Biotite code that builds the C-alpha atoms (Angstrom):
import biotite.structure as struc

atoms = struc.array([
    struc.Atom([-138.179, -34.769, 5.601], chain_id="A", res_id=1, res_name="MET", atom_name="CA", element="C"),
    struc.Atom([-136.143, -36.542, 8.187], chain_id="A", res_id=2, res_name="MET", atom_name="CA", element="C"),
    struc.Atom([-135.609, -33.374, 10.341], chain_id="A", res_id=3, res_name="ASP", atom_name="CA", element="C"),
    struc.Atom([-139.283, -32.660, 10.710], chain_id="A", res_id=4, res_name="VAL", atom_name="CA", element="C"),
    struc.Atom([-139.136, -33.726, 14.335], chain_id="A", res_id=5, res_name="ALA", atom_name="CA", element="C"),
    struc.Atom([-135.965, -31.706, 14.827], chain_id="A", res_id=6, res_name="HIS", atom_name="CA", element="C"),
    struc.Atom([-137.274, -28.198, 13.714], chain_id="A", res_id=7, res_name="HIS", atom_name="CA", element="C"),
    struc.Atom([-140.975, -28.630, 14.254], chain_id="A", res_id=8, res_name="CYS", atom_name="CA", element="C"),
    struc.Atom([-142.178, -25.380, 12.742], chain_id="A", res_id=9, res_name="SER", atom_name="CA", element="C"),
    struc.Atom([-145.530, -24.991, 11.055], chain_id="A", res_id=10, res_name="ALA", atom_name="CA", element="C"),
    struc.Atom([-143.843, -23.985, 7.704], chain_id="A", res_id=11, res_name="TYR", atom_name="CA", element="C"),
    struc.Atom([-141.806, -27.205, 7.692], chain_id="A", res_id=12, res_name="GLU", atom_name="CA", element="C"),
    struc.Atom([-144.825, -29.406, 8.396], chain_id="A", res_id=13, res_name="LEU", atom_name="CA", element="C"),
    struc.Atom([-146.924, -27.705, 5.758], chain_id="A", res_id=14, res_name="ILE", atom_name="CA", element="C"),
    struc.Atom([-144.145, -27.882, 3.195], chain_id="A", res_id=15, res_name="LEU", atom_name="CA", element="C"),
    struc.Atom([-143.526, -31.608, 3.950], chain_id="A", res_id=16, res_name="SER", atom_name="CA", element="C"),
    struc.Atom([-147.262, -32.272, 3.661], chain_id="A", res_id=17, res_name="THR", atom_name="CA", element="C"),
    struc.Atom([-147.535, -30.573, 0.310], chain_id="A", res_id=18, res_name="ILE", atom_name="CA", element="C"),
    struc.Atom([-144.600, -32.477, -1.008], chain_id="A", res_id=19, res_name="MET", atom_name="CA", element="C"),
    struc.Atom([-146.054, -35.795, 0.055], chain_id="A", res_id=20, res_name="VAL", atom_name="CA", element="C"),
    struc.Atom([-149.326, -34.971, -1.557], chain_id="A", res_id=21, res_name="GLN", atom_name="CA", element="C"),
    struc.Atom([-147.536, -33.939, -4.806], chain_id="A", res_id=22, res_name="LEU", atom_name="CA", element="C"),
    struc.Atom([-145.561, -37.204, -4.904], chain_id="A", res_id=23, res_name="VAL", atom_name="CA", element="C"),
    struc.Atom([-148.800, -39.170, -4.265], chain_id="A", res_id=24, res_name="ASN", atom_name="CA", element="C"),
    struc.Atom([-150.513, -37.502, -7.122], chain_id="A", res_id=25, res_name="GLN", atom_name="CA", element="C"),
    struc.Atom([-147.622, -38.055, -9.464], chain_id="A", res_id=26, res_name="VAL", atom_name="CA", element="C"),
    struc.Atom([-147.582, -41.826, -8.537], chain_id="A", res_id=27, res_name="HIS", atom_name="CA", element="C"),
    struc.Atom([-151.352, -41.931, -8.821], chain_id="A", res_id=28, res_name="PHE", atom_name="CA", element="C"),
    struc.Atom([-151.394, -40.391, -12.285], chain_id="A", res_id=29, res_name="LEU", atom_name="CA", element="C"),
    struc.Atom([-148.525, -42.674, -13.458], chain_id="A", res_id=30, res_name="HIS", atom_name="CA", element="C"),
])
């Protein structure tokens, strides 16, 4: 997720956003 600014493609942004939301849900459930 450090290279989001480097290759700023829509796919990368969407993928990183989904990963962040998944991590947040996991932390919220636990």
